C-alpha positions as CSV (number, residue, x, y, z in Angstrom):
1,X,-8.5,-12.7,-16.1
2,X,-7.2,-10.2,-18.6
3,X,-4.3,-9.0,-20.8
4,X,-4.0,-5.3,-20.2
5,X,-2.8,-3.3,-23.1
6,X,-0.1,-0.8,-22.0
7,X,0.9,0.6,-25.4
8,X,-0.9,-0.6,-28.5
9,X,1.6,0.4,-31.2
10,X,0.4,1.8,-34.6
11,X,-1.9,-1.1,-35.4
12,X,-2.7,-4.0,-33.2
13,X,-5.9,-6.0,-34.1
14,X,-7.8,-8.9,-32.7
15,X,-8.0,-11.6,-35.4
16,X,-9.4,-15.0,-36.0
17,X,-9.4,-16.8,-39.3
18,X,-12.0,-14.5,-40.8
19,X,-15.6,-13.7,-41.4
20,X,-16.5,-16.0,-44.2
21,X,-19.8,-16.3,-46.2
22,X,-20.8,-12.7,-46.2
23,X,-19.0,-11.2,-49.3
24,X,-22.3,-11.2,-51.2
25,X,-23.5,-8.4,-48.8
26,X,-20.3,-6.4,-49.0
27,X,-18.5,-7.7,-45.9
28,X,-14.8,-8.4,-46.2
29,X,-13.5,-11.6,-44.6
30,X,-10.6,-10.1,-42.7
31,X,-8.5,-12.5,-40.8
32,X,-4.7,-12.8,-40.3
33,X,-2.5,-11.2,-42.9
34,X,0.1,-14.0,-42.3
35,X,-2.0,-17.1,-42.0
36,X,1.1,-19.3,-41.7
37,X,2.3,-17.5,-38.5
38,X,-1.2,-17.3,-37.1
39,X,-1.8,-21.1,-37.5
40,X,1.6,-21.9,-36.0
41,X,0.9,-19.8,-32.9
42,X,-2.3,-21.7,-32.2
43,X,-0.7,-25.1,-33.0
44,X,2.1,-24.4,-30.5
45,X,-0.6,-24.1,-27.8
46,X,-2.9,-26.9,-29.0
47,X,-5.6,-24.2,-29.5
48,X,-8.5,-24.5,-31.9
49,X,-7.0,-23.1,-35.1
50,X,-9.6,-20.3,-35.1
51,X,-8.8,-19.1,-31.6
52,X,-8.5,-15.3,-31.4
53,X,-5.0,-13.7,-31.3
54,X,-3.5,-10.3,-31.5
55,X,-1.9,-9.3,-34.8
56,X,0.7,-6.6,-34.0
57,X,2.0,-4.5,-37.0
58,X,5.5,-2.9,-36.7
59,X,5.8,-3.2,-32.9
60,X,5.7,-0.5,-30.2
61,X,3.4,-2.9,-28.4
62,X,3.4,-3.7,-24.7
63,X,1.0,-5.5,-22.3
64,X,0.7,-6.9,-18.8
65,X,-0.8,-10.3,-17.9
66,X,-3.1,-10.4,-15.0
67,X,-3.1,-14.2,-14.6
68,X,-0.9,-17.2,-15.3
69,X,-1.1,-18.6,-18.8
70,X,1.0,-19.8,-21.7
71,X,1.5,-17.6,-24.8
72,X,3.0,-18.1,-28.2
73,X,4.8,-15.6,-30.4
74,X,5.2,-16.1,-34.1
75,X,5.8,-13.9,-37.2
76,X,8.1,-10.9,-37.4
77,X,11.1,-10.6,-35.2
78,X,10.2,-7.6,-33.0
79,X,12.9,-7.9,-30.4
80,X,10.4,-9.3,-27.9
81,X,11.1,-8.9,-24.2
82,X,9.4,-10.5,-21.2
83,X,10.0,-8.5,-18.0
84,X,12.9,-6.8,-19.8
85,X,14.7,-10.1,-20.9
86,X,14.9,-11.0,-24.6
87,X,12.7,-13.9,-25.7
88,X,12.6,-15.6,-29.1
89,X,9.6,-15.8,-31.4
90,X,8.2,-19.0,-32.9
91,X,7.9,-20.7,-29.5
92,X,5.6,-20.9,-26.5
93,X,6.4,-19.1,-23.3
94,X,5.0,-19.5,-19.8
95,X,3.8,-16.2,-18.2
96,X,2.6,-15.4,-14.7
97,X,0.4,-12.7,-13.2
98,X,2.2,-9.4,-13.3
99,X,4.5,-10.3,-16.2
100,X,5.0,-7.7,-18.9
101,X,5.6,-8.4,-22.6
102,X,7.0,-5.8,-25.0
103,X,7.6,-5.8,-28.7
104,X,9.6,-2.7,-29.5
105,X,9.9,-2.9,-33.2
106,X,10.2,-5.1,-36.3
107,X,13.8,-6.1,-37.2
108,X,12.6,-8.4,-40.0
109,X,9.0,-8.8,-41.2
110,X,6.0,-6.6,-40.5
111,X,3.6,-8.5,-38.3
112,X,3.8,-10.6,-35.1
113,X,1.1,-12.8,-33.6
114,X,0.4,-13.1,-29.9
115,X,-1.7,-16.1,-28.9
116,X,-2.7,-17.3,-25.4
117,X,-3.7,-20.8,-24.3
118,X,-7.3,-21.4,-25.4
119,X,-7.5,-18.0,-27.1
120,X,-8.7,-14.6,-26.2
121,X,-12.4,-14.4,-25.2
122,X,-13.9,-11.9,-27.7
123,X,-17.5,-11.7,-28.7
124,X,-17.9,-12.2,-32.4
125,X,-19.9,-10.4,-35.1
126,X,-21.3,-12.5,-38.0
127,X,-19.6,-15.6,-36.4
128,X,-16.1,-14.0,-36.2
129,X,-14.2,-11.6,-34.0
130,X,-11.8,-10.6,-36.9
131,X,-11.2,-6.9,-36.9
132,X,-12.0,-5.1,-40.2
133,X,-11.6,-1.4,-39.6
134,X,-13.0,-0.4,-43.0
135,X,-16.3,-2.3,-42.4
136,X,-16.5,-1.3,-38.7
137,X,-16.8,-4.9,-37.6
138,X,-15.2,-7.2,-35.0
139,X,-12.3,-6.8,-32.6
140,X,-12.4,-5.9,-28.9
141,X,-15.1,-3.2,-29.4
142,X,-17.1,-5.3,-32.0
143,X,-17.0,-2.1,-34.1
144,X,-13.8,-2.6,-36.0
145,X,-11.6,-0.6,-33.7
146,X,-7.9,-1.2,-33.3
147,X,-6.6,-2.0,-29.8
148,X,-6.0,1.0,-27.6
149,X,-4.1,1.6,-24.3
150,X,-6.0,0.3,-21.3
151,X,-8.0,-2.2,-23.3
152,X,-8.4,-5.5,-21.5
153,X,-8.7,-8.8,-23.3
154,X,-10.0,-11.8,-21.4
155,X,-8.5,-15.2,-21.3
156,X,-8.7,-18.3,-19.2
157,X,-6.2,-19.3,-16.5
158,X,-4.5,-22.5,-17.6
159,X,-2.0,-24.9,-16.1
160,X,1.6,-25.0,-17.5
161,X,2.3,-26.9,-20.7
162,X,5.7,-27.9,-22.1
163,X,7.7,-25.3,-24.0
164,X,7.4,-25.9,-27.8
165,X,9.3,-24.5,-30.7
166,X,8.5,-24.4,-34.4
167,X,11.0,-26.5,-36.4
168,X,13.5,-24.3,-38.2
169,X,12.4,-25.5,-41.7
170,X,8.9,-23.9,-41.1
171,X,10.2,-20.5,-40.0
172,X,10.3,-18.1,-43.0
173,X,13.3,-15.8,-43.7
174,X,11.6,-12.5,-44.2
175,X,14.8,-10.8,-45.3
176,X,15.0,-12.6,-48.6
177,X,13.8,-11.3,-52.0
178,X,10.3,-12.7,-52.6
179,X,9.1,-14.9,-55.4
180,X,5.3,-15.2,-55.5
181,X,3.5,-18.1,-57.2
182,X,0.6,-16.9,-59.4
183,X,-2.3,-19.0,-60.7
184,X,-3.4,-17.4,-64.1
185,X,-7.0,-16.3,-63.9
186,X,-9.8,-16.4,-66.5
187,X,-8.9,-12.9,-67.6
188,X,-5.3,-14.0,-68.3
189,X,-6.0,-14.2,-72.1
190,X,-7.0,-10.5,-72.1
191,X,-3.3,-9.7,-71.7
192,X,-1.1,-9.9,-74.8
193,X,1.6,-12.6,-74.9
194,X,4.3,-9.8,-74.6
195,X,2.6,-8.3,-71.5
196,X,2.4,-11.7,-69.8
197,X,6.1,-12.3,-70.6
198,X,6.9,-8.8,-69.1
199,X,4.9,-9.6,-66.0
200,X,6.7,-12.9,-65.3
201,X,10.2,-11.6,-66.2
202,X,10.2,-8.3,-64.5
203,X,11.2,-7.3,-61.0
204,X,8.8,-5.3,-58.9
205,X,9.2,-3.3,-55.7
206,X,6.8,-3.1,-52.7
207,X,5.8,0.5,-52.4
208,X,4.9,2.4,-49.2
209,X,1.2,2.2,-50.3
210,X,0.4,-1.1,-48.5
211,X,-2.2,-2.0,-45.9
212,X,-4.5,-4.8,-45.0
213,X,-6.6,-4.1,-48.1
214,X,-3.9,-4.4,-50.7
215,X,-0.2,-4.1,-51.7
216,X,0.7,-1.7,-54.5
217,X,3.9,-2.6,-56.4
218,X,6.0,-0.6,-58.8
219,X,7.9,-1.8,-61.8
220,X,7.4,-2.4,-65.5
221,X,4.0,-1.2,-66.6
222,X,1.7,-4.1,-67.6
223,X,-0.9,-3.2,-70.2
224,X,-4.2,-5.0,-70.7
225,X,-6.1,-5.1,-74.1
226,X,-9.3,-4.5,-72.2
227,X,-9.6,-1.6,-69.8
228,X,-13.3,-1.5,-69.0
229,X,-14.9,-4.5,-67.2
230,X,-18.1,-5.0,-65.3
231,X,-17.4,-5.1,-61.5
232,X,-17.3,-8.7,-60.1
233,X,-16.4,-10.5,-56.9
234,X,-12.7,-10.3,-55.8
235,X,-10.7,-13.3,-54.6
236,X,-8.0,-13.2,-52.0
237,X,-4.7,-12.6,-53.7
238,X,-6.2,-11.3,-56.9
239,X,-3.6,-9.2,-58.9
240,X,-5.4,-6.2,-60.4
241,X,-3.8,-4.2,-63.2
242,X,-5.1,-0.7,-63.2
243,X,-4.7,1.9,-66.0
244,X,-1.1,2.8,-64.9
245,X,0.0,-0.8,-65.3
246,X,1.3,-1.1,-61.7
247,X,0.0,-4.3,-60.0
248,X,-2.2,-4.3,-56.9
249,X,-2.4,-7.5,-54.9
250,X,-5.5,-7.7,-52.8
251,X,-5.2,-8.9,-49.2
252,X,-7.5,-9.8,-46.3
253,X,-9.5,-6.6,-46.0
254,X,-10.0,-6.3,-49.8
255,X,-13.1,-4.8,-51.3
256,X,-15.7,-7.4,-52.2
257,X,-16.1,-6.3,-55.9
258,X,-13.9,-4.6,-58.5
259,X,-13.6,-3.9,-62.2
260,X,-9.9,-3.8,-63.0
261,X,-8.5,-6.6,-65.2
262,X,-6.9,-9.4,-63.1
263,X,-3.9,-11.3,-64.6
264,X,-4.0,-14.0,-61.9
265,X,-4.1,-14.7,-58.2
266,X,-1.2,-15.2,-55.7
267,X,-1.5,-18.5,-53.8
268,X,-2.6,-18.3,-50.3
269,X,0.6,-19.6,-48.8
270,X,2.7,-17.0,-50.6
271,X,0.3,-14.2,-49.5
272,X,1.6,-14.9,-45.9
273,X,5.1,-14.1,-47.1
274,X,4.0,-10.9,-48.9
275,X,2.2,-9.8,-45.7
276,X,5.6,-9.6,-44.0
277,X,7.3,-7.5,-46.7
278,X,8.3,-4.0,-45.8
279,X,8.4,-1.2,-48.5
280,X,11.4,-1.6,-50.8
281,X,11.2,-5.4,-50.9
282,X,11.9,-6.9,-54.3
283,X,9.2,-9.1,-55.7
284,X,9.1,-11.5,-58.7
285,X,6.3,-13.7,-60.0
286,X,6.3,-17.3,-61.3
287,X,3.4,-19.1,-62.9
288,X,1.9,-21.9,-60.8
289,X,-0.1,-24.8,-62.1
290,X,-3.6,-24.8,-60.6
291,X,-3.6,-28.5,-59.7
292,X,-0.2,-28.2,-58.0
293,X,-1.3,-25.1,-56.0
294,X,-4.4,-27.0,-55.0
295,X,-2.5,-30.1,-53.9
296,X,0.0,-28.0,-51.8
297,X,-2.8,-26.1,-50.2
298,X,-4.6,-29.4,-49.3
299,X,-1.4,-30.8,-47.8
300,X,-1.0,-27.6,-45.7
301,X,-4.6,-27.9,-44.5
302,X,-4.0,-31.5,-43.6
303,X,-1.0,-30.5,-41.6
304,X,-2.9,-27.9,-39.6
305,X,-6.5,-29.0,-39.7
306,X,-6.2,-32.7,-40.1
307,X,-9.4,-33.1,-42.1
308,X,-8.1,-33.3,-45.7
309,X,-7.1,-36.7,-47.1
310,X,-3.4,-36.6,-47.5
311,X,-3.4,-39.4,-50.0
312,X,-5.8,-37.6,-52.3
313,X,-3.7,-34.4,-52.0
314,X,-0.6,-36.2,-52.9
315,X,-2.4,-37.7,-55.9
316,X,-3.3,-34.3,-57.1
317,X,0.3,-33.1,-56.7
318,X,1.5,-36.2,-58.7
319,X,-1.0,-35.3,-61.5
320,X,0.4,-31.8,-61.6
321,X,4.0,-33.0,-62.2
């Protein structure tokens, strides 16, 4: 039983939570740009949290379901329509064989997530079906290709489940100016005090030069006392400062090594918000205590995964305050 892609839009990709443990051989992890929306889509359906979904960038996507199932839509508001009738995101929806879903275009945000009950059945590469086009790995074709018209993604026929909606407090407002939490990195001291002050007090703008590899910002130029570094491993959310002083925030399909100075790292939870920003969005940075960021991340993992001790996480949060 399959989902038949009618129109794929500019960039629709099969994603799971990523291809981890292979950066030492030059393989990017990939995975969902907006992890928050991805995890909620699977939670709405009681799916394994790594179950494969479709990440739809900017819309212009439509598909037909060839068998009954339940789906969930989260992320950007793309004016979704089921058989021509408007449907809301951040909820589950029952679909039947022959139903057609369309996502014409993003009104707010950049990326939507389409999940089906029990996930799409896609053969993985290196233990993941995440699509990384630059590496030529994963996805429907297993070779890193984006979805094309007439592609067919398999899923299992499932009985109906009750309609579920994400509580309002967990639904982000993608139209607001963005404040990103930054954990200072070990190269933080390479930046003069005045440059650090400028970084945290300035307003930056998301440029059109954004993709799954990185987001380039424009604003006050930040200078580093050291311009030449030995290339080293790159973490998710690392903020590189190249020679022109304009920050580059590295995302899911980032390169595995780099040599630009890094002033810090955006927290994982805030990267999900950044991934929904369209060009022209205003961005500011605030410094985040490492222990507080760690505790908040653990609480989030406990909420979705259920395997992190909440008491310990709250202890860490208390220590940070």
